[in-house]
PAZA-577363 format. One record per residue (C-alpha): residue number from 1; residue in three letters; y negated, x negated, z. Coordinates in pm, 1 decimal. Each point is the difference from the previous one (the first is absolute). Layout:
// PAZA-577363
NODE   k   r    north     east       up
NODE NUM ala        Y        X        Z
...
This chain:
// PAZA-577363
NODE   k   r    north     east       up
NODE   1 met   8278.3   1702.7   7444.5
NODE   2 arg    114.5   -202.7    300.5
NODE   3 ala    199.9    163.9    275.7
NODE   4 glu   -155.2     47.7    342.5
NODE   5 gly    151.9      7.1    344.1
NODE   6 arg    119.8   -225.0    282.3
NODE   7 ile    377.2    -48.0     -0.2
NODE   8 leu    222.2   -155.0    267.1
NODE   9 val    315.1   -169.2   -134.5
NODE  10 val    268.2    -82.8    256.8
NODE  11 asp    302.6   -224.0    -60.5
NODE  12 asp    151.4   -270.1    220.0
NODE  13 his     90.4   -193.4   -314.9
NODE  14 val   -332.5   -151.7    -99.2
NODE  15 glu     95.6    -55.6   -363.4
NODE  16 met    103.5    364.3    -40.8
NODE  17 gly   -322.2    116.1    160.0
NODE  18 arg   -208.3   -212.9   -235.0
NODE  19 met    192.8    128.3   -301.4
NODE  20 leu   -143.5    339.3     87.5
NODE  21 ser   -340.7    -85.4    151.6
NODE  22 asp   -118.4   -227.9   -283.3
NODE  23 pro     42.3    261.4   -278.8
NODE  24 leu   -164.8    263.0    220.5
NODE  25 thr   -295.7   -232.7     46.8
NODE  26 asp    -14.4    -50.5   -376.0
NODE  27 glu    -15.5    378.6    -39.5
NODE  28 gly   -314.4      5.1    215.1
NODE  29 tyr    140.5     98.5    339.8
NODE  30 thr   -101.5   -178.8    318.6
NODE  31 val    332.6   -119.8    139.4
NODE  32 asp    100.5   -134.1    341.2
NODE  33 leu    344.5   -160.5     26.7
NODE  34 ala    189.7     21.2    330.0
NODE  35 thr    304.8   -224.8     40.2
NODE  36 gly    173.1    226.2    248.5
NODE  37 gly    -10.7    331.4    179.4
NODE  38 glu   -186.9   -128.2    305.9
NODE  39 glu   -282.1   -142.7   -212.4
NODE  40 ala    -10.3    320.1   -206.2
NODE  41 ile    -43.8    218.3    307.6
NODE  42 arg   -273.2   -229.9    130.9
NODE  43 leu   -186.7     19.1   -330.5
NODE  44 ala     43.0    378.8    -24.8
NODE  45 arg   -156.3     41.8    342.0
NODE  46 ala   -288.8   -230.9    -88.0
NODE  47 arg   -110.5    159.9   -328.6
NODE  48 leu     58.6    310.2   -207.8
NODE  49 tyr    219.4    -19.4   -311.0
NODE  50 asp     24.0    238.0   -293.8
NODE  51 ala    375.3    -67.4    -45.1
NODE  52 val    277.5   -214.4    147.3
NODE  53 leu    297.3   -149.5   -189.0
NODE  54 thr    259.4   -135.0    239.8
NODE  55 asp    349.9   -141.5    -13.8
NODE  56 leu    242.2    214.4    195.0
NODE  57 arg    232.1   -261.8    149.3
NODE  58 met   -182.5   -273.7    186.3
NODE  59 glu     83.3   -198.9    311.6
NODE  60 lys   -130.5    116.1    339.4
NODE  61 val   -235.8    272.7   -129.6
NODE  62 asp    127.5    188.8   -305.4
NODE  63 gly   -160.7    232.3   -251.6
NODE  64 leu     66.6    311.3    207.8
NODE  65 asp   -198.1   -154.8    285.7
NODE  66 val   -282.6    -79.8   -242.2
NODE  67 leu     11.3    357.7   -132.7
NODE  68 glu    -27.4    145.8    349.9
NODE  69 ala   -284.0   -232.1    103.2
NODE  70 val   -201.4     55.5   -318.4
NODE  71 arg     28.8    377.5     20.6
NODE  72 ala   -102.4    -10.8    366.4
NODE  73 val   -328.3   -160.8   -109.3
NODE  74 asp    -56.0    220.6   -305.5
NODE  75 pro    257.1    270.7    -87.3
NODE  76 asp   -135.5     30.1   -355.1
NODE  77 val     72.7   -359.0   -106.8
NODE  78 pro    279.2      2.3   -261.6
NODE  79 val    278.1   -242.7     95.9
NODE  80 leu    227.2   -119.4   -283.0
NODE  81 leu    328.9   -167.4     96.3
NODE  82 met    198.0   -268.9   -180.8
NODE  83 thr    371.4    -32.4     68.8
NODE  84 ala    322.3   -135.6   -141.9
NODE  85 phe    251.6    251.6   -129.3
NODE  86 gly    193.2     -9.1    326.0
NODE  87 gly   -303.6    119.9    191.7
NODE  88 val    -49.5    323.1   -190.4
NODE  89 glu    120.7    215.6    290.2
NODE  90 ser   -260.3   -161.2    228.2
NODE  91 ala   -263.3     50.8   -268.1
NODE  92 val     84.7    369.3    -21.3
NODE  93 glu    -33.0     20.4    377.9
NODE  94 ala   -340.6   -165.0    -31.7
NODE  95 met   -101.4    263.5   -255.5
NODE  96 lys     85.7    266.0    258.0
NODE  97 arg   -230.3   -179.4    243.3
NODE  98 gly   -289.4     12.1   -241.2
NODE  99 ala     39.3   -291.0   -244.1
NODE 100 tyr   -151.6     74.0   -340.1
NODE 101 his    261.3   -167.7   -226.3
NODE 102 tyr    264.8   -270.7     -6.8
NODE 103 phe    105.0   -255.8   -260.9
NODE 104 thr    340.4   -164.3    -26.7
NODE 105 lys      2.6   -371.7    -72.9
NODE 106 pro    -29.6   -136.3   -258.1
NODE 107 phe   -280.0    230.7   -111.0
NODE 108 arg   -233.9     -2.6   -298.1
NODE 109 leu   -359.4    -89.2     72.9
NODE 110 asp   -137.2    263.4   -239.6
NODE 111 glu    194.3    266.4    192.0
NODE 112 val   -156.8   -117.9    327.5
NODE 113 leu   -349.0     15.2   -152.7
NODE 114 val     52.5    353.6   -128.4
NODE 115 ile    128.1    129.5    335.4
NODE 116 leu   -271.9   -185.3    190.2
NODE 117 lys   -273.3    153.8   -215.6
NODE 118 arg    155.2    341.6     54.0
NODE 119 ala     11.2    -56.1    377.0
NODE 120 leu   -364.8   -105.4      8.1
NODE 121 ala    -97.8    299.9   -213.2
NODE 122 asp    187.0    231.1    239.4
NODE 123 arg   -179.5   -159.8    295.5
NODE 124 arg   -339.2     53.8   -164.8
NODE 125 leu     92.1    359.0    -80.8
NODE 126 arg     94.3     69.6    361.7
NODE 127 ala   -330.1   -151.4    114.1
NODE 128 glu   -191.0    215.4   -248.8
NODE 129 asn    186.8    310.4    116.6
NODE 130 arg    -89.6    -78.0    360.6
NODE 131 ala   -362.2    -43.1    -99.3
NODE 132 leu      5.7    332.4   -184.5
NODE 133 arg    158.7    175.6    297.4
NODE 134 gln   -263.6   -151.2    226.5
NODE 135 ala   -275.6    108.0   -237.5
NODE 136 ala    148.8    349.8     -9.3
NODE 137 ala      5.9      5.9    378.2
NODE 138 glu   -361.5   -111.0     12.9
NODE 139 arg    -90.0    287.5   -230.7
NODE 140 ser    111.1    234.7    275.5
NODE 141 arg   -225.3     46.8    297.1
NODE 142 leu    302.3    -29.5    229.4
NODE 143 gly    102.6   -325.2   -166.7
NODE 144 ala   -338.5   -158.8     63.4
NODE 145 leu   -142.8    177.8    303.4
NODE 146 val    215.8    -44.7    307.1
NODE 147 gly    -39.4    220.4    305.2
NODE 148 arg    103.7    324.1    165.2
NODE 149 ser   -283.2     31.8    249.6
NODE 150 ala   -220.7    308.4      4.9
NODE 151 pro   -294.8   -179.5   -168.3
NODE 152 met    225.6   -119.0   -282.5
NODE 153 arg    162.5    340.7    -48.7
NODE 154 ala   -347.3    151.7    -29.4
NODE 155 leu    -91.9   -267.9   -253.8
NODE 156 tyr    311.5     72.8   -209.3
NODE 157 glu    -93.9    367.4    -15.1
NODE 158 leu   -351.6    -84.6   -118.2
NODE 159 ile    133.2   -237.4   -266.1
NODE 160 glu    222.0    275.5   -141.7
NODE 161 arg   -293.1    240.0    -13.5
NODE 162 val   -250.2   -246.2   -145.1
NODE 163 ala    222.9   -189.2   -244.8
NODE 164 his     -4.5    273.5   -265.3
NODE 165 ser   -377.2     35.8     10.0
NODE 166 gly   -218.7   -200.0   -233.2
NODE 167 ala   -274.3    -31.4    260.7
NODE 168 ala   -123.9   -338.0    117.6
NODE 169 val    149.5   -106.5    331.0
NODE 170 leu   -157.2   -215.3    269.3
NODE 171 leu    243.7   -180.3    228.7
NODE 172 arg   -144.2   -104.2    332.7
NODE 173 gly    161.3   -223.1    256.3
NODE 174 glu      4.1   -341.9    155.6
NODE 175 ser     96.2   -312.0   -192.9
NODE 176 gly    375.5    -41.6    -30.0
NODE 177 ser     80.2    364.3     72.7
NODE 178 gly    165.1     64.8   -338.0
NODE 179 lys   -269.8    161.2   -212.5
NODE 180 glu    134.5   -141.8   -326.5
NODE 181 leu    344.5    145.2     77.1
NODE 182 val   -160.4    342.8     33.8
NODE 183 ala   -186.1    -52.2   -327.5
NODE 184 arg    328.7    -83.1   -172.4
NODE 185 ala    165.6    304.2    156.0
NODE 186 leu   -279.7    225.0   -128.6
NODE 187 his     51.0   -144.1   -348.1
NODE 188 phe    379.4     10.7    -16.8
NODE 189 glu     30.2    341.6    165.2
NODE 190 gly   -241.7    158.0   -248.5
NODE 191 pro    -13.5     83.9   -371.4
NODE 192 arg   -126.6   -349.4    -90.6
NODE 193 ala    316.0   -169.8    125.9
NODE 194 glu     97.3   -114.2   -350.5
NODE 195 gly   -343.6   -151.5    -53.4
NODE 196 pro   -123.7   -335.6    130.8
NODE 197 phe    -96.6    -69.2    359.8
NODE 198 val   -267.2   -271.0     11.2
NODE 199 ala   -145.2   -146.4    319.7
NODE 200 val   -302.7   -221.1     61.2
NODE 201 asn   -161.8   -127.0    318.9
NODE 202 cys   -376.6     30.8    -28.5
NODE 203 thr    -55.1   -292.4    238.7
NODE 204 ala    229.5   -240.8   -185.1
NODE 205 leu   -238.4    -78.5   -287.6
NODE 206 pro   -371.7    -80.7    -28.1
NODE 207 his   -226.9    266.5   -152.8
NODE 208 his     -5.4   -120.7   -361.7
NODE 209 leu    376.2    -52.8     -9.5
NODE 210 leu     73.6    334.7    165.4
NODE 211 glu   -212.9    178.8   -261.3
NODE 212 ser    193.1   -169.3   -281.5
NODE 213 glu    331.4     64.1    179.5
NODE 214 leu    -71.0    371.8     30.6
NODE 215 phe   -178.4     82.9   -323.2
NODE 216 gly    110.8   -280.8   -231.0
NODE 217 his   -220.4   -212.8   -223.2
NODE 218 val    -45.3    -89.6   -364.7
NODE 219 lys     33.6   -351.8   -135.2
NODE 220 gly   -311.0   -205.0     72.0
NODE 221 ala   -138.8    248.0    257.1
NODE 222 phe    -59.7   -287.5    242.5
NODE 223 thr     79.9   -367.9     40.2
NODE 224 gly    375.8    -42.0      0.9
NODE 225 ala     73.4    332.2   -173.0
NODE 226 thr    194.3   -164.3   -282.7
NODE 227 ser    196.3    316.7    -71.6
NODE 228 ala    -33.8    373.3     60.7
NODE 229 arg    149.8    162.8    309.2
NODE 230 arg     97.0    364.6     32.5
NODE 231 gly    -71.3     38.6    371.0
NODE 232 leu    191.4    182.0    273.0
NODE 233 phe   -139.7    346.3    -79.8
NODE 234 val    152.6    -22.9   -347.6
NODE 235 glu    325.6   -140.7    141.5
NODE 236 ala     14.7    294.8    241.8
NODE 237 asp    -64.5    261.7   -271.2
NODE 238 arg    212.5    311.2     67.3
NODE 239 gly     93.7   -149.6    334.7
NODE 240 thr   -158.5    -92.9    332.7
NODE 241 leu   -250.8   -271.0     88.9
NODE 242 phe      4.9   -103.8    365.6
NODE 243 leu   -329.8   -149.2    116.1
NODE 244 asp     66.3   -172.0    330.6
NODE 245 glu   -289.6    -80.2    234.4
NODE 246 ile   -236.2    218.3   -202.0
NODE 247 gly   -262.3    -32.1    275.9
NODE 248 asp    -64.9   -359.3   -107.5
NODE 249 met    -68.0     82.8   -365.8
NODE 250 pro   -348.2   -116.9   -110.8
NODE 251 leu   -257.6    276.2    -51.1
NODE 252 glu    -37.3    -74.1   -373.8
NODE 253 leu    371.2     57.5    -55.2
NODE 254 gln     -7.8    311.5    215.8
NODE 255 ala   -233.9    156.5   -256.6
NODE 256 arg    240.0    -81.9   -282.7
NODE 257 leu    295.4    136.5    197.7
NODE 258 leu   -190.3    322.8     62.6
NODE 259 arg    -40.6     46.2   -375.6
NODE 260 val    374.9    -35.9    -51.4
NODE 261 leu     64.9    262.6    264.8
NODE 262 glu   -256.6    236.3   -154.0
NODE 263 asp     82.0    -22.2   -370.9
NODE 264 gly    304.1   -224.6    -36.6
NODE 265 glu   -187.4   -257.7   -211.9
NODE 266 ile     -4.2   -377.2     36.2
NODE 267 arg   -182.3   -272.0   -190.6
NODE 268 ala    132.0   -354.2    -13.4
NODE 269 val   -237.4   -282.0     89.5
NODE 270 gly   -191.2    -91.7   -317.8
NODE 271 ala    126.9    301.7   -196.1
NODE 272 asp   -223.9    232.8   -201.9
NODE 273 ala    208.7    314.5     44.0
NODE 274 ser    184.9    180.4    277.4
NODE 275 arg    355.7    123.1      1.1
NODE 276 thr    167.6    283.6    188.6
NODE 277 val    276.6    -58.3    253.6
NODE 278 asp    219.4    238.2    197.0
NODE 279 val     41.5   -166.0    337.4
NODE 280 arg     54.6    137.1    346.5
NODE 281 ile   -193.3   -196.1    260.5
NODE 282 val    148.4    -70.4    340.6
NODE 283 ala   -237.4   -204.7    215.6
NODE 284 ala     56.3   -154.9    340.7
NODE 285 thr   -216.6   -151.0    269.6
NODE 286 his      5.6   -108.0    362.2
NODE 287 gln   -381.8     22.9      8.6
NODE 288 asp   -212.6    277.6    148.0
NODE 289 leu   -129.4    128.3   -335.3
NODE 290 glu   -233.1    253.1    159.5
NODE 291 ala   -173.0   -285.8    184.2
NODE 292 arg    -20.0   -205.3   -320.4
NODE 293 val   -158.5    298.1   -177.7
NODE 294 arg   -262.1     22.9    275.2
NODE 295 glu    -64.3   -374.3    -32.8
NODE 296 gly    -45.2     32.2   -376.9
NODE 297 arg    301.0   -219.6    -71.8
NODE 298 phe    211.7    276.7   -152.7
NODE 299 arg   -114.7    272.4   -238.1
NODE 300 ala      3.8    346.0    155.2
NODE 301 asp     84.0    167.2   -333.5
NODE 302 leu    300.2   -230.9    -47.6
NODE 303 phe    114.2     63.1    356.1
NODE 304 tyr      0.0    376.6    -59.8
NODE 305 arg    191.4    -48.6   -326.6
NODE 306 leu    265.3   -213.2    166.9
NODE 307 asn     21.4    204.3    317.9
NODE 308 val    148.6    309.1   -166.9
NODE 309 val    328.2    -51.6    184.5
NODE 310 thr     26.4   -241.2    292.8
NODE 311 leu    326.4   -129.3    142.9
NODE 312 arg      0.8   -204.8    318.4
NODE 313 met    262.9   -266.7     59.6
NODE 314 pro     91.5     -8.2    369.2
NODE 315 pro    -15.0   -347.9    153.3
NODE 316 leu    328.4   -138.4    128.4
NODE 317 arg   -104.0     41.3    364.4
NODE 318 glu    -10.6    379.7    -59.4
NODE 319 arg    355.7      8.0   -135.9
NODE 320 arg    182.7   -243.1    227.7
NODE 321 glu    320.0    205.0    -19.4
NODE 322 asp     27.6   -111.5   -364.3
NODE 323 ile     17.5   -369.2     92.8
NODE 324 pro    383.4    -16.2     37.2
NODE 325 leu     36.2    155.7   -348.0
NODE 326 leu   -259.3   -236.9   -145.3
NODE 327 val    171.6   -301.3    158.1
NODE 328 glu    332.9     99.3   -155.4
NODE 329 his   -166.3     65.4   -336.4
NODE 330 phe   -185.0   -332.1     -6.8
NODE 331 ile    306.2   -199.6    104.8
NODE 332 ser    197.1    154.1   -286.5
NODE 333 arg   -276.6    -73.4   -252.7
NODE 334 ser    -57.4   -352.0    124.7
NODE 335 arg    371.7    -84.8     -1.0
NODE 336 ala     10.9     97.6   -366.9
NODE 337 arg   -267.4   -264.8    -62.7
NODE 338 asn    164.6   -250.2    237.1
NODE 339 pro    376.7     27.6    -58.8
NODE 340 arg     73.8   -303.1    218.2
NODE 341 ser   -142.8    167.7    310.1
NODE 342 arg    244.3     73.3    282.5
NODE 343 leu   -219.7    262.9    165.0
NODE 344 his    129.8    357.2     -3.6
NODE 345 gly   -196.2    164.0    279.6
NODE 346 leu   -204.2    -19.4    320.2
NODE 347 thr    109.1     64.9    356.9
NODE 348 pro   -128.2    322.1    161.2
NODE 349 asp   -232.3   -191.9    232.8
NODE 350 ala   -150.9   -186.1   -297.4
NODE 351 val    -62.3    329.1   -181.2
NODE 352 ala   -151.0    145.1    318.4
NODE 353 ala   -232.1   -299.5     24.6
NODE 354 leu   -112.1     51.9   -359.7
NODE 355 ala    -59.0    369.0     65.4
NODE 356 ala   -234.4    -85.9    287.8
NODE 357 leu   -230.9   -230.3   -198.8
NODE 358 pro   -343.3    116.5   -125.1
NODE 359 trp     60.0   -102.3   -367.5
NODE 360 pro   -358.5    -45.1   -121.2
NODE 361 gly    143.8   -100.6   -339.4
NODE 362 asn    218.5    312.7     -4.5
NODE 363 val    313.6     24.5   -216.2
NODE 364 arg    -89.3   -309.8   -203.0
NODE 365 glu    -15.4   -209.3    317.6
NODE 366 leu    339.4    131.0    111.7
NODE 367 glu    152.4    -69.3   -340.2
NODE 368 asn   -127.9   -358.7      1.6
NODE 369 leu    140.5    -58.1    347.9
NODE 370 ile    341.9    133.6   -103.4
NODE 371 glu     -8.9   -222.4   -309.6
NODE 372 arg    -51.4   -306.1    222.6
NODE 373 leu    288.6    105.9    222.4
NODE 374 val    232.2     51.0   -295.5
NODE 375 val    -81.6   -347.7   -129.2
NODE 376 leu      7.0   -186.0    332.8
NODE 377 ala    222.3    186.7    249.0
NODE 378 pro    316.0   -206.1     67.5
NODE 379 gly    242.6    282.1     75.6
NODE 380 glu    107.9    340.9   -122.9
NODE 381 thr   -198.2    180.0    272.4
NODE 382 ala   -350.2    -98.2    112.2
NODE 383 gly    -98.6     56.6    362.1
NODE 384 leu   -319.7    -42.9    198.7
NODE 385 asp     33.4   -378.6      9.5
NODE 386 asp     22.1     -7.7   -380.7
NODE 387 leu   -290.4    241.4    -28.3
NODE 388 arg   -257.4   -165.6    226.7
NODE 389 pro    -83.3   -303.7   -221.6
NODE 390 his    -94.4    236.9   -284.1
NODE 391 leu   -232.0    227.3    198.2
NODE 392 pro   -379.7    -42.0    -20.1
NODE 393 pro   -151.5   -198.0    291.3
NODE 394 glu   -147.6    306.3    167.3
NODE 395 ala    334.6    181.7     -5.1
NODE 396 ala    130.8   -192.1    300.2
NODE 397 glu   -261.3    181.3    210.7
NODE 398 ala     39.4    329.7   -183.9
NODE 399 gln    347.3     96.2    107.8
NODE 400 pro    -24.2    172.9    339.5
NODE 401 leu    157.4    312.6   -146.8
NODE 402 ala    283.6   -193.2   -164.9
NODE 403 ala     75.3   -186.4    321.2
NODE 404 ala    -16.6    324.4    197.4
NODE 405 gln    251.0    162.6   -233.7
NODE 406 gln    242.0   -290.1     41.2
NODE 407 glu    -34.5    -45.9    378.4
NODE 408 leu    -72.2    363.4     98.1
NODE 409 trp   -324.7    -68.1    183.8
NODE 410 ser   -151.8    247.2    240.2
NODE 411 leu   -299.1    195.0   -128.6
NODE 412 arg   -225.6   -179.5    249.8
NODE 413 arg    106.7   -343.4   -124.7
NODE 414 leu    -42.7    106.5   -362.8
NODE 415 glu   -351.1    122.5     81.0
NODE 416 ala    -90.0   -330.9    164.8
NODE 417 glu    140.0   -207.8   -287.0
NODE 418 tyr   -176.8    213.6   -258.8
NODE 419 ile   -332.0    -35.4    181.9
NODE 420 ala     47.4   -377.4      8.3
NODE 421 trp     78.5     -4.0   -370.4
NODE 422 met   -311.4    203.2    -80.2
NODE 423 val   -218.7   -235.6    205.2
NODE 424 ala    146.1   -292.4   -194.0
NODE 425 arg    -69.7    177.6   -331.2
NODE 426 cys   -362.3     45.9    110.7
NODE 427 gly    -39.3   -372.1     66.8
NODE 428 gly     -5.3     49.3    377.1
NODE 429 asn   -279.3    259.8    -12.3
NODE 430 lys    122.2    244.6    263.2
NODE 431 thr   -288.1    240.5    -48.7
NODE 432 arg     84.0     36.0   -371.1
NODE 433 ala    370.9     34.1     79.6
NODE 434 ala    -74.7    273.2    251.6
NODE 435 glu   -204.7    186.8   -262.8
NODE 436 leu    283.7    -17.0   -252.4
NODE 437 leu    255.9    107.7    259.7
NODE 438 gly   -219.2    282.0    130.6
NODE 439 ile     21.9   -119.8    361.2
NODE 440 asp   -239.7   -141.1    257.0
NODE 441 val    -31.4   -379.4     10.9
NODE 442 ser     97.3     12.0    369.6
NODE 443 thr    346.0    113.6   -109.4
NODE 444 ile     38.0   -318.1   -201.4
NODE 445 his    -97.1   -213.1    300.1
NODE 446 arg    247.1    188.7    219.1
NODE 447 arg    287.5    -44.1   -248.5
NODE 448 glu    -78.9   -370.6    -26.4
NODE 449 arg     27.6    -38.7    376.5
NODE 450 glu    332.2    183.3     -7.8
NODE 451 arg    126.5   -236.5   -272.8
NODE 452 gly   -129.1   -298.3    197.3
NODE 453 gly   -262.9    -73.1   -268.0
């Protein structure tokens, strides 16, 4: 079995570097050879390495400089030092600064390979531990759901009360508001936490594929069914199945889902017999299900089965006080995925601007914006100038409140600016804007004259 990993070898004596890089390549590693500390630092900043082997004493930029630069990019990269006997004291100092190991020259190649494999194994173990800690955090409602606002506190209380029930739950809320996070919280806070949590988006697959995805199929059930498939209901047995966008499920599948809710039985596509499953259903929708029932597009009996317990996810505009917490949370998560990012936070005026936006895409939209900032922001702190290129086009007109907070506008000016913004949102239709604002259209004309419009 060939070794895997990208290794950076650093030595200002080219022959010595090749004596180490060539055997590592033969072992299966991807190896870059730097012929000095400056080149090594440039390479380390350009790409991620799994381990670095560097000579300690080099001209201009030595191994300690390489160690410091590499760990600044990625603190988990193991750095192995090579030194002559006289440099042992410096090597010990490097160990105190975070080096993984040091070798005294001349060293045996088999010893280097053993220590390198151990270092890479330790790195993988640390990564796995981080992933497990993150997964454990996501099992907790507080690890996944961020917010201290009154709507979120009320939601937490409902989750605690509902999680231990076996009743079906219907999650209602706008797209991007975090319904799947609530579904996961209901699962991991309840008695099924040790069982599987399985999620499927009912709009992501066409009808015939969604049926097979949910209920499974036998070999030969349809063209392309070259092998049997268990289906998500079986995979979720003794756990939770999260059906996202349930309002878009085809009527034929709604009938089959109703049977599962009523008697716990499923039948795979093409099968002759049914089987029993023990699955808790958590469904979610942003649709008006009552209206779809009236239109005949959603079964009334299924709606009543799903609507035993309803939880509503508040849109982000109703919990604006949570935005600073969400910004901090998303920066931390995104930096873990983008270790080269320099961004550590936003200025208060940038956060205030974010808090004033309408957020039609809710928490998901905010998270995507923060991800772009983490990847592209040039400095450690992002301000309004860094933020503006990443805002949606309509946001430039949608910030009267943010500007007022920064410049301390008078109430009269804020009123005039808000009226102008509403007129713009209504495509210049002042009558419609007046209706939405609850004022007479003459007030709009008067404010426009005052603004010089």
